[in-house]
N, C-alpha and C positions, 0 to 999 in steps of 0.2 A: 188450619188443617191438621198440623202436627199435634196440637193440643186436643183436637177432637179424636184423633187416633189413640192418643195416650189414655183418654177417658174410656175408650172402648176396651183397652187392655186391663185397666184397673178393675179389680174385683169389686162388685157392687152388692155382694151378699149381705143379708142383714146380720148385724153384730148383736151381741148379747144386750147392748144398751138400747138397741132399736126396738120400738114398739110396733104393733100391727099398723097403726096409722102412719108411721114413718115409712114402713115398707110400701104402703100404698102410694105414698108421695114419691118414693123412689121409682116405683113402676111407671108413674106418670112421667117422671124425668127421663126414664129409659126410652119411653115411647117418643117423647119430644126429641131426645138426642138421636134416636134412630131416624126419625123423619128429617131432621136437619142433616144428618150424615147422608141420607139417600138423596136429598136435594143437592147437596154439595157434590156428591159423586156424579149425579146426572149432569150437573152444570160442567164439571170437569170433562166428562165424556163428550158432551156436545162440543165444547171448545176444542178438544183434541181432534175430533172428527172434522170440524171446520178447518183446522190447520192442516189436516192430512189431505183433504179433497183437492186443493189447488195443485198439489204436487202430483196428483194422479193424471192430470191433463197432459197431453203430449202433442208434439207437432205444432202446426200453425196456431192452434188455440193459445198455447202458452206464449208464443212469440207475439201474437196480437195483443195479449193482455199485458205485455211488458214485463213478464216474469223472467228474471235472469236466472240462469242455471249455472251451477258451478262446473268446473272442468270435468270432474268425475262423472256427474250426471250426464253431461253432454257426450262424453266418451262412451258411456254405457248405452245411451240411446242410439248413438251411431253404430256401435257394435251389434246391437239388437237388430237394427235395420239391415245391416249387411248380412246377418244370419238369416233373416227372413228372405232377403233377395236370393241368397245362394240356395236356400231350401226350395224356393219357387223355381229357380232355374234347374235344379236337380230333378224336381218332379216333372217339369216340362220336357227335359232331356230324356228321361227314362219312360215317360208316359206315352 
């Protein structure tokens, strides 16, 4: 991946030693490189989204799936639940 990104940064303009045929070959290489980069980017995006989705589930679903959560996430989830409950109680009390 790093090498691919370095290739993108390197200038690929035709030099004085390049002929028109070589420039056409470089254009083909650029297109192939762009397609390879796009495929790698899409694969990385799909993988990151797959990794992100399990963390979005909350409540019994994550417990049933056997997903362990760290203490920070657990505390955050509990605080969010307390906030929802207090907000609901406030709405009921003033409504």
